[in-house]
C-alpha positions as CSV (number, residue, x, y, z in Angstrom):
1,X,0.0,0.0,0.0
2,X,2.8,2.4,0.9
3,X,4.4,1.8,-2.6
4,X,1.3,3.1,-4.2
5,X,2.0,6.6,-2.8
6,X,5.8,6.7,-2.5
7,X,7.6,8.9,-5.1
8,X,10.0,7.0,-7.2
9,X,10.8,9.8,-9.7
10,X,12.4,13.0,-8.3
11,X,9.8,15.8,-7.7
12,X,11.9,18.3,-9.7
13,X,11.8,16.0,-12.7
14,X,8.1,15.6,-12.6
15,X,7.5,19.4,-12.3
16,X,10.0,20.1,-15.1
17,X,8.4,17.6,-17.4
18,X,4.9,18.9,-16.7
19,X,6.2,22.5,-17.2
20,X,8.0,21.8,-20.5
21,X,5.1,19.8,-22.0
22,X,2.6,22.5,-21.0
23,X,4.5,25.4,-22.5
24,X,5.5,23.5,-25.6
25,X,1.9,22.6,-26.4
26,X,0.7,26.1,-25.4
27,X,3.0,27.6,-27.9
28,X,1.9,25.2,-30.6
29,X,-1.8,26.0,-29.9
30,X,-1.2,29.7,-29.7
31,X,1.0,30.3,-32.7
32,X,0.4,27.4,-35.1
33,X,-3.3,26.6,-34.5
34,X,-4.0,30.2,-33.7
35,X,-7.7,30.1,-33.1
36,X,-9.6,28.4,-30.2
37,X,-11.9,25.5,-30.5
38,X,-15.4,26.8,-30.2
39,X,-15.7,29.1,-27.3
40,X,-13.2,27.4,-25.1
41,X,-9.8,29.1,-24.6
42,X,-6.6,27.5,-25.9
43,X,-5.3,27.2,-22.4
44,X,-8.5,25.4,-21.3
45,X,-8.3,22.8,-24.1
46,X,-4.6,22.3,-23.4
47,X,-5.4,21.8,-19.7
48,X,-8.0,19.2,-20.4
49,X,-5.8,17.3,-22.8
50,X,-2.8,17.3,-20.5
51,X,-4.7,16.4,-17.3
52,X,-6.4,13.5,-19.2
53,X,-3.0,12.2,-20.3
54,X,-1.3,12.8,-17.0
55,X,-4.2,11.2,-15.1
56,X,-4.2,8.2,-17.5
57,X,-0.5,7.7,-16.9
58,X,-1.0,7.8,-13.2
59,X,-3.9,5.3,-13.3
60,X,-2.4,3.0,-15.9
61,X,1.0,2.8,-14.3
62,X,2.9,5.1,-16.7
63,X,4.0,6.5,-13.4
64,X,4.8,4.1,-10.7
65,X,2.7,5.8,-8.0
66,X,-0.4,7.9,-7.7
67,X,1.6,10.7,-6.0
68,X,3.7,11.2,-9.1
69,X,0.6,11.5,-11.3
70,X,-1.0,13.8,-8.8
71,X,2.1,16.0,-8.7
72,X,2.1,16.2,-12.5
73,X,-1.6,17.2,-12.6
74,X,-1.0,19.8,-9.9
75,X,1.9,21.3,-11.9
76,X,-0.2,21.5,-15.1
77,X,-3.2,23.0,-13.2
78,X,-0.8,25.5,-11.5
79,X,0.5,26.7,-14.8
80,X,-3.0,27.1,-16.2
81,X,-4.1,29.1,-13.1
82,X,-1.0,31.3,-13.2
83,X,-1.5,32.0,-17.0
84,X,-5.2,32.9,-16.4
85,X,-4.3,35.1,-13.5
86,X,-1.5,36.8,-15.4
87,X,-3.7,37.3,-18.4
88,X,-6.3,39.0,-16.3
89,X,-3.7,41.2,-14.5
90,X,-1.3,42.1,-17.3
91,X,-2.2,43.3,-20.8
92,X,1.1,42.0,-22.3
93,X,0.3,38.5,-21.1
94,X,-3.2,38.7,-22.4
95,X,-1.8,39.7,-25.8
96,X,0.6,36.7,-25.7
97,X,-2.0,34.2,-24.6
98,X,-4.9,35.3,-26.9
99,X,-4.6,36.2,-30.6
100,X,-6.2,39.6,-31.5
101,X,-9.4,39.8,-33.5
102,X,-8.6,39.2,-37.2
103,X,-10.6,41.3,-39.7
104,X,-12.1,39.2,-42.4
105,X,-14.3,41.8,-44.1
106,X,-13.6,45.6,-44.2
107,X,-16.2,48.0,-45.6
108,X,-18.0,45.3,-47.6
109,X,-14.8,43.8,-49.1
110,X,-13.4,40.4,-48.2
111,X,-9.9,40.4,-46.9
112,X,-8.7,37.2,-48.8
113,X,-5.3,37.3,-47.2
114,X,-6.8,36.9,-43.7
115,X,-9.2,34.2,-44.9
116,X,-6.1,32.2,-46.2
117,X,-4.4,32.6,-42.8
118,X,-7.3,30.9,-41.2
119,X,-8.0,28.4,-44.0
120,X,-11.5,29.8,-44.1
121,X,-13.3,29.4,-47.4
122,X,-15.4,32.3,-48.7
123,X,-18.5,30.1,-48.7
124,X,-18.1,29.4,-45.0
125,X,-17.6,33.1,-44.2
126,X,-20.8,33.9,-46.1
127,X,-22.6,31.2,-44.2
128,X,-21.5,32.7,-40.9
129,X,-22.6,36.2,-42.2
130,X,-26.0,34.8,-43.1
131,X,-26.4,33.3,-39.6
132,X,-25.8,36.9,-38.4
133,X,-28.6,38.1,-40.7
134,X,-26.3,39.6,-43.3
135,X,-27.5,39.0,-46.8
136,X,-25.0,41.0,-48.7
137,X,-21.3,42.0,-48.1
138,X,-22.2,45.6,-48.7
139,X,-24.0,45.5,-45.3
140,X,-20.8,44.8,-43.4
141,X,-18.7,47.6,-42.0
142,X,-16.2,45.1,-40.5
143,X,-16.3,41.4,-39.6
144,X,-13.8,39.9,-37.2
145,X,-12.8,36.4,-36.3
146,X,-12.5,36.6,-32.5
147,X,-9.9,34.8,-30.5
148,X,-12.5,32.2,-29.6
149,X,-13.1,31.4,-33.2
150,X,-16.5,33.1,-33.4
151,X,-17.4,35.8,-35.9
152,X,-18.4,39.3,-34.8
153,X,-20.0,41.7,-37.3
154,X,-20.5,45.4,-37.3
155,X,-23.1,46.5,-39.8
156,X,-22.9,49.6,-42.1
157,X,-25.2,52.4,-40.9
C-alpha cells in the first residue's frame, strides 16, 4: 500500500516535465493553430488534454505511483491558473495568450489574405454572415474572427 503513494521519480523531474510539455503545447496551440476550438480558450483545451493524459498515466501505471501522477496534474493546473491570473492582471500576457481579433471583411470587401491565414473558405464566411442576418457583403462595415473562433460583425449604418 505504501508503494502506491511513494515517489520513485524526483519531484523536480516531474515538475520540469509537466512545465515543459505545458509550454510546448501552449506555444503550438497559440502560434500554429491560432484560433480556439469553439468558445473554449486555448489554455483550457490544453489543460483538459494534459490532465487527461497525466491522469491516465498515473492510473495505468505510466508513473509508478499515484503521487507522481497527482504531482504532474498539480503542476499543469498551477501553470493554467497562473496563466489565467497573469492574463487578467497584465495586458502583455493577455496579448501573448490570446490572438487579437482578425478582420475578415472591411467595408464590404473580403480580406482574402486573412481568410487564407485561417483556412476559411469564402462560402463558410458567407454562411456565418447569413447566420448573423447579413444577406450582402455591402451591409458589413467590419467582420472579425475573434480569439475564440467566433465571428463578430459590425453593420454599415
